[in-house]
FIBA-265511 format. One record per residue: residue number from 1; x, y, z of N, C-alpha, C in turn; residue in three letters. Coordinates in steps of 0.2 Angstrom, whole numbers, plus 2048, in hexadecimal, padded with zeros to 3 digits. Example, Ala and Ser with C-alpha at 12.3 -4.5 7.8 and 13.67 -1.06 7.14 Angstrom:
2
[node 1,[842,7E4,827],[83E,7EA,827],[842,7F0,827],'ALA']
[node 2,[840,7F5,823],[844,7FB,824],[840,800,827],'SER']
***
This chain:
172
[node 1,[B2D,4E0,6EB],[B2C,4E6,6E6],[B33,4E8,6E3],'MET']
[node 2,[B33,4E9,6DD],[B3A,4EB,6DA],[B3B,4F3,6DC],'PRO']
[node 3,[B41,4F4,6DD],[B43,4FB,6DE],[B46,4FF,6D8],'SER']
[node 4,[B46,4FC,6D3],[B48,4FF,6CC],[B45,4FC,6C7],'SER']
[node 5,[B45,4FF,6C1],[B42,4FC,6BB],[B3B,4FF,6B9],'GLY']
[node 6,[B39,503,6BD],[B32,506,6BC],[B32,50B,6B7],'TRP']
[node 7,[B2C,50C,6B3],[B2B,511,6AE],[B25,515,6B0],'LEU']
[node 8,[B26,51B,6AE],[B20,520,6AF],[B1C,520,6A9],'LEU']
[node 9,[B15,51E,6AA],[B11,51E,6A5],[B0C,524,6A4],'LEU']
[node 10,[B0A,527,6AA],[B05,52D,6A9],[B05,530,6B0],'ALA']
[node 11,[B02,536,6B0],[B01,53A,6B6],[AFA,53C,6B6],'THR']
[node 12,[AF7,53E,6BC],[AF1,540,6BD],[AF0,545,6C3],'ASP']
[node 13,[AED,54A,6C2],[AEB,54F,6C7],[AE4,54D,6CA],'ASP']
[node 14,[AE4,54B,6D0],[ADE,548,6D3],[ADA,54E,6D6],'LEU']
[node 15,[ADC,554,6D5],[AD8,55A,6D7],[AD9,55C,6DF],'GLY']
[node 16,[ADA,557,6E3],[ADB,558,6EA],[ADF,552,6ED],'ASP']
[node 17,[AE0,552,6F3],[AE3,54C,6F6],[ADE,546,6F6],'LEU']
[node 18,[ADD,543,6F0],[AD8,53E,6EF],[ADB,537,6EE],'ASN']
[node 19,[AE1,536,6EF],[AE4,530,6EE],[AEA,52F,6F3],'GLY']
[node 20,[AED,529,6F2],[AF2,527,6F7],[AF7,523,6F3],'ASN']
[node 21,[AFE,525,6F4],[B03,521,6F1],[B03,51A,6F3],'CYS']
[node 22,[B04,516,6EE],[B03,50F,6EF],[B0A,50C,6F2],'GLU']
[node 23,[B0F,510,6F2],[B16,50E,6F5],[B16,510,6FC],'LEU']
[node 24,[B15,517,6FD],[B16,519,704],[B10,51B,708],'CYS']
[node 25,[B0A,51B,704],[B04,51D,708],[B02,524,708],'GLY']
[node 26,[B07,529,706],[B06,530,707],[B00,532,703],'THR']
[node 27,[AFC,537,705],[AF6,53A,702],[AF9,53D,6FB],'ALA']
[node 28,[AF5,53C,6F6],[AF7,53F,6EF],[AF2,544,6EC],'LEU']
[node 29,[AF4,549,6E9],[AF0,54C,6E4],[AF3,54B,6DD],'ARG']
[node 30,[AF9,54A,6DC],[AFC,548,6D6],[AFE,541,6D6],'TYR']
[node 31,[AFB,53D,6D2],[AFD,536,6D2],[B01,534,6CB],'SER']
[node 32,[B06,530,6CC],[B0A,52E,6C6],[B09,526,6C5],'TYR']
[node 33,[B07,524,6C0],[B06,51D,6BE],[B0C,51A,6BC],'ALA']
[node 34,[B0F,516,6BF],[B15,512,6BD],[B14,50B,6BC],'ILE']
[node 35,[B19,508,6B8],[B18,501,6B7],[B1F,4FD,6B7],'VAL']
[node 36,[B1F,4F7,6B9],[B25,4F3,6B9],[B23,4ED,6B5],'HIS']
[node 37,[B27,4EA,6B1],[B26,4E4,6AD],[B25,4DE,6B1],'PRO']
[node 38,[B28,4DE,6B7],[B27,4D8,6BB],[B23,4D9,6C1],'GLY']
[node 39,[B20,4DF,6C2],[B1C,4E0,6C8],[B14,4E2,6C6],'TRP']
[node 40,[B14,4E6,6C1],[B0D,4E9,6BF],[B0E,4F1,6C0],'GLY']
[node 41,[B08,4F4,6C1],[B08,4FB,6C2],[B06,4FD,6C9],'SER']
[node 42,[B07,504,6CA],[B06,507,6D0],[B05,50E,6CF],'MET']
[node 43,[B01,511,6D4],[B00,519,6D4],[B04,51B,6DA],'ALA']
[node 44,[B08,520,6D8],[B0D,522,6DE],[B0D,52A,6DD],'VAL']
[node 45,[B10,52D,6E2],[B12,534,6E3],[B18,536,6DF],'GLY']
[node 46,[B19,53C,6DF],[B1F,53F,6DB],[B26,53C,6DE],'THR']
[node 47,[B27,53C,6E4],[B2D,53A,6E7],[B2E,532,6E6],'ASP']
[node 48,[B29,52E,6E7],[B29,527,6E6],[B2A,525,6DE],'CYS']
[node 49,[B27,529,6DA],[B28,528,6D3],[B2F,529,6D1],'CYS']
[node 50,[B32,52F,6D3],[B39,530,6D1],[B3E,52B,6D4],'ASP']
[node 51,[B3C,529,6DA],[B40,523,6DD],[B40,51D,6DA],'LYS']
[node 52,[B3A,51B,6D8],[B39,514,6D4],[B3C,514,6CD],'LEU']
[node 53,[B3B,51A,6CA],[B3D,51A,6C3],[B44,51C,6C2],'THR']
[node 54,[B47,51F,6C7],[B4E,521,6C7],[B4F,527,6C3],'GLY']
[node 55,[B4A,52B,6C2],[B4A,531,6BE],[B47,537,6C3],'THR']
[node 56,[B47,53D,6C0],[B44,543,6C3],[B3E,545,6BF],'THR']
[node 57,[B3C,540,6BA],[B36,542,6B6],[B30,545,6BA],'ASP']
[node 58,[B2E,541,6BF],[B28,543,6C3],[B29,54A,6C6],'ALA']
[node 59,[B2F,54B,6C9],[B30,552,6CC],[B30,557,6C7],'SER']
[node 60,[B34,556,6C1],[B34,55B,6BC],[B2D,55D,6B9],'GLU']
[node 61,[B29,557,6B8],[B22,558,6B6],[B1E,55C,6BB],'TYR']
[node 62,[B1F,55B,6C1],[B1B,55E,6C6],[B1D,565,6C7],'HIS']
[node 63,[B23,567,6C7],[B26,56E,6C7],[B23,572,6C1],'ASP']
[node 64,[B24,56F,6BB],[B21,572,6B5],[B1A,573,6B5],'MET']
[node 65,[B16,56E,6B7],[B0F,56F,6B8],[B0D,575,6BD],'MET']
[node 66,[B10,575,6C2],[B0F,57B,6C7],[B11,581,6C4],'LEU']
[node 67,[B16,582,6C1],[B18,588,6BE],[B13,58A,6B8],'LYS']
[node 68,[B11,585,6B4],[B0C,587,6AF],[B05,589,6B2],'ASP']
[node 69,[B03,586,6B8],[AFD,588,6BB],[AFE,58F,6BE],'ARG']
[node 70,[B04,590,6C1],[B05,597,6C3],[B04,59C,6BE],'GLY']
[node 71,[B07,59B,6B8],[B07,59F,6B2],[B00,5A1,6B0],'LYS']
[node 72,[AFC,59B,6B0],[AF5,59C,6AE],[AF1,5A0,6B3],'VAL']
[node 73,[AF2,59F,6B9],[AEF,5A3,6BE],[AF1,5AB,6BE],'LYS']
[node 74,[AF7,5AC,6BD],[AF9,5B3,6BC],[AF6,5B6,6B6],'ARG']
[node 75,[AF6,5B2,6B0],[AF3,5B5,6AA],[AEC,5B7,6AB],'PHE']
[node 76,[AE8,5B2,6AD],[AE1,5B3,6AE],[ADF,5B9,6B3],'VAL']
[node 77,[AE3,5BA,6B8],[AE1,5BF,6BD],[AE6,5C5,6BC],'SER']
[node 78,[AE9,5C6,6B6],[AEE,5CB,6B5],[AEA,5D2,6B6],'SER']
[node 79,[AED,5D7,6B9],[AEB,5DE,6B9],[AEB,5E1,6B2],'PRO']
[node 80,[AEF,5DE,6AD],[AEF,5E0,6A6],[AE9,5E0,6A2],'SER']
[node 81,[AE4,5DB,6A5],[ADE,5DA,6A1],[ADA,5E1,6A2],'TRP']
[node 82,[AD7,5E3,69D],[AD3,5E9,69D],[ACC,5E8,69A],'ARG']
[node 83,[AC7,5EB,69C],[AC0,5EB,69A],[ABF,5F0,695],'THR']
[node 84,[ABE,5EF,68F],[ABD,5F4,689],[AB6,5F7,68A],'LEU']
[node 85,[AB5,5FC,687],[AAE,5FF,686],[AA9,5FA,684],'ALA']
[node 86,[AAB,5F6,67F],[AA6,5F1,67C],[AA5,5EB,681],'SER']
[node 87,[AA8,5EB,687],[AA7,5E6,68C],[AAC,5E0,68B],'GLY']
[node 88,[AB0,5E0,686],[AB5,5DB,685],[ABA,5DC,68A],'GLU']
[node 89,[ABD,5D6,68C],[AC3,5D6,690],[AC9,5D6,68B],'GLU']
[node 90,[ACE,5DA,68D],[AD4,5DB,688],[ADB,5DB,68B],'SER']
[node 91,[AE0,5D8,688],[AE6,5D8,68B],[AEB,5D7,685],'ILE']
[node 92,[AF1,5D9,685],[AF6,5D8,680],[AFC,5D3,683],'ILE']
[node 93,[AFD,5CE,680],[B02,5C9,683],[B06,5C7,67D],'ARG']
[node 94,[B0D,5C7,67D],[B11,5C5,678],[B10,5C9,672],'ALA']
[node 95,[B0E,5CF,673],[B0D,5D3,66D],[B06,5D2,669],'GLY']
[node 96,[B02,5CE,66C],[AFC,5CC,669],[AF6,5CF,66D],'ILE']
[node 97,[AF2,5D2,66A],[AEC,5D5,66D],[AE6,5D0,66E],'ALA']
[node 98,[AE4,5CF,674],[ADF,5CA,675],[AD9,5CD,678],'VAL']
[node 99,[AD3,5CB,675],[ACD,5CE,677],[AC8,5C8,679],'ARG']
[node 100,[AC4,5C8,67E],[AC0,5C3,680],[AB9,5C6,680],'ILE']
[node 101,[AB4,5C4,67C],[AAD,5C7,67C],[AA8,5C1,67F],'SER']
[node 102,[AA3,5C4,681],[A9E,5BF,683],[A97,5C0,67F],'GLU']
[node 103,[A94,5BB,67D],[A8E,5BB,679],[A8A,5B5,67B],'THR']
[node 104,[A84,5B7,67E],[A7F,5B2,680],[A82,5AD,685],'GLU']
[node 105,[A87,5AF,68A],[A89,5AB,68F],[A8F,5A7,68C],'GLY']
[node 106,[A92,5A8,686],[A98,5A4,684],[A9D,5AA,683],'LYS']
[node 107,[AA3,5A7,683],[AA9,5AC,683],[AAD,5AA,67C],'PHE']
[node 108,[AAF,5AF,679],[AB3,5AF,673],[AB9,5B3,673],'TYR']
[node 109,[ABF,5B0,670],[AC5,5B3,670],[AC6,5B6,669],'ILE']
[node 110,[AC8,5BD,66A],[ACB,5C0,664],[AD2,5C1,664],'GLY']
[node 111,[AD6,5C0,65F],[ADD,5C1,65E],[ADE,5C6,659],'LEU']
[node 112,[AE1,5CC,65B],[AE2,5D1,656],[ADC,5D3,654],'GLY']
[node 113,[ADB,5D4,64D],[AD5,5D6,64A],[AD0,5D0,649],'PRO']
[node 114,[AD2,5CA,64A],[ACE,5C4,649],[AC9,5C3,64F],'ALA']
[node 115,[AC3,5C1,64E],[ABE,5BF,653],[ABE,5B7,652],'CYS']
[node 116,[ABE,5B4,658],[ABE,5AD,658],[AB7,5AA,658],'GLY']
[node 117,[AB7,5A4,655],[AB0,5A0,655],[AAF,59B,65A],'LYS']
[node 118,[AB4,599,65D],[AB4,594,662],[AB1,597,669],'ALA']
[node 119,[AAC,594,66C],[AA9,596,672],[AAC,593,678],'SER']
[node 120,[AAC,597,67E],[AAF,594,684],[AA9,595,689],'HIS']
[node 121,[AA9,591,68E],[AA3,591,693],[AA4,597,698],'ASP']
[node 122,[AAB,599,699],[AAC,59E,69E],[AB1,5A3,69C],'SER']
[node 123,[AB2,5A9,69F],[AB7,5AD,69E],[ABE,5AA,69F],'LEU']
[node 124,[ABE,5A7,6A5],[AC5,5A4,6A7],[AC7,59E,6A2],'ILE']
[node 125,[AC2,59A,69F],[AC4,595,69A],[AC6,599,694],'ASP']
[node 126,[AC3,59E,692],[AC6,5A2,68C],[ACC,5A5,68D],'ALA']
[node 127,[ACE,5A8,693],[AD4,5AB,694],[ADA,5A5,694],'LYS']
[node 128,[AD8,59F,697],[ADD,59A,697],[ADE,598,690],'ILE']
[node 129,[AD9,597,68C],[ADA,595,685],[ADE,59A,681],'ARG']
[node 130,[ADD,5A1,682],[AE1,5A6,67F],[AE8,5A5,681],'ALA']
[node 131,[AEA,5A4,687],[AF1,5A3,689],[AF4,59D,686],'LEU']
[node 132,[AF0,598,685],[AF3,592,682],[AF4,593,67A],'GLU']
[node 133,[AF0,597,677],[AF1,599,670],[AF7,59D,66F],'LEU']
[node 134,[AF8,5A2,674],[AFE,5A6,673],[B04,5A2,675],'ILE']
[node 135,[B04,59E,67A],[B0A,59A,67C],[B0C,595,678],'ASP']
[node 136,[B08,592,674],[B09,58D,66F],[B0B,58F,669],'THR']
[node 137,[B0A,596,668],[B0C,599,661],[B06,599,65C],'GLY']
[node 138,[B01,596,65E],[AFB,595,659],[AF8,59C,658],'GLU']
[node 139,[AF8,5A1,65D],[AF5,5A7,65C],[AFA,5AB,657],'ALA']
[node 140,[B00,5AB,658],[B05,5AF,653],[B04,5AC,64C],'ALA']
[node 141,[B04,5A5,64C],[B04,5A2,645],[AFD,5A4,641],'ASN']
[node 142,[AF8,5A4,645],[AF1,5A5,642],[AF1,5AD,640],'TYR']
[node 143,[AF4,5B1,644],[AF4,5B8,642],[AF8,5B9,63C],'LEU']
[node 144,[AFE,5B6,63C],[B02,5B6,636],[AFF,5B4,62F],'GLU']
[node 145,[AFC,5AE,630],[AF8,5AC,62A],[AF2,5B1,628],'LYS']
[node 146,[AEF,5B3,62D],[AEA,5B8,62B],[AEC,5BE,628],'ARG']
[node 147,[AF2,5C1,62A],[AF5,5C7,628],[AF7,5C5,620],'ARG']
[node 148,[AFA,5BF,61F],[AFC,5BE,618],[AF6,5BD,613],'HIS']
[node 149,[AF0,5BB,616],[AEA,5BA,612],[AE8,5C1,610],'LYS']
[node 150,[AE8,5C6,615],[AE5,5CC,615],[AEA,5D0,610],'GLU']
[node 151,[AF0,5CF,610],[AF5,5D3,60B],[AF4,5D0,604],'LEU']
[node 152,[AF3,5CA,603],[AF1,5C7,5FD],[AEB,5CA,5FA],'ALA']
[node 153,[AE6,5CA,5FE],[ADF,5CD,5FC],[AE0,5D4,5FA],'ARG']
[node 154,[AE4,5D8,5FE],[AE5,5DF,5FC],[AE9,5E0,5F5],'LEU']
[node 155,[AEE,5DC,5F5],[AF2,5DC,5EE],[AED,5DA,5E8],'ARG']
[node 156,[AE9,5D5,5E9],[AE4,5D3,5E4],[AE0,5D9,5E2],'GLN']
[node 157,[ADD,5DC,5E7],[AD8,5E2,5E6],[ADC,5E7,5E3],'ARG']
[node 158,[AE2,5E9,5E5],[AE6,5EE,5E2],[AE8,5ED,5DB],'ASP']
[node 159,[AE9,5E6,5D9],[AEB,5E4,5D3],[AE5,5E5,5CE],'ALA']
[node 160,[ADF,5E4,5D0],[AD9,5E5,5CC],[AD8,5EC,5CB],'LYS']
[node 161,[AD9,5F0,5D0],[AD8,5F7,5CF],[ADD,5FA,5C9],'LYS']
[node 162,[AE3,5F8,5CA],[AE8,5FA,5C5],[AE6,5F7,5BE],'VAL']
[node 163,[AE4,5F1,5BE],[AE2,5EE,5B7],[ADC,5F2,5B4],'GLU']
[node 164,[AD8,5F4,5B8],[AD2,5F8,5B6],[AD4,5FF,5B4],'ALA']
[node 165,[AD9,602,5B7],[ADB,608,5B5],[ADF,608,5AE],'ARG']
[node 166,[AE3,603,5AD],[AE7,602,5A7],[AE2,601,5A1],'LEU']
[node 167,[ADD,5FD,5A3],[AD8,5FC,59D],[AD4,602,59B],'ARG']
[node 168,[AD3,606,5A0],[AD0,60D,59F],[AD4,611,59B],'ALA']
[node 169,[ADB,611,59C],[AE0,615,599],[AE0,613,592],'ILE']
[node 170,[AE0,60C,591],[AE1,609,58A],[ADB,60B,585],'GLU']
[node 171,[AD5,60C,588],[AD0,60D,584],[AD0,614,581],'ARG']
[node 172,[ACF,615,57A],[ACF,61C,578],[AC9,620,579],'PRO']
***
């Protein structure tokens, strides 16, 4: 078996110690698919992946994934979540007010003044999606576009009012 020249193709979270490294036999939760042009493919663990690929890609990915998972857990269970009188769950993150409401067993995310249309099966799923929207910048972009549309609507309404007043003044 070649000891170099391997490429990392993909990674998989098996959910528990449900696999074994094909190189060293260690029980795996996180499996990395690697391939060698002269050998074929194998499913290996983090350390064996780094060793065979000559990189730290698997270790770095694993560390990043664990860090992200910890961030999600902290956000979902944060003591900053408040239950409003309406029954909605509410939090402010990155300056964005997030509300999660439940209707007929489905959960909906509200950002700022906007009420979301996409449904989620659980409160936790909705909280995770809210965090994703904030962290990717989608929430801020959406709210900025909404603000611009609202300002344009108000300007148009005000322009019609001014126009109507001018017409009224011009009439004898």
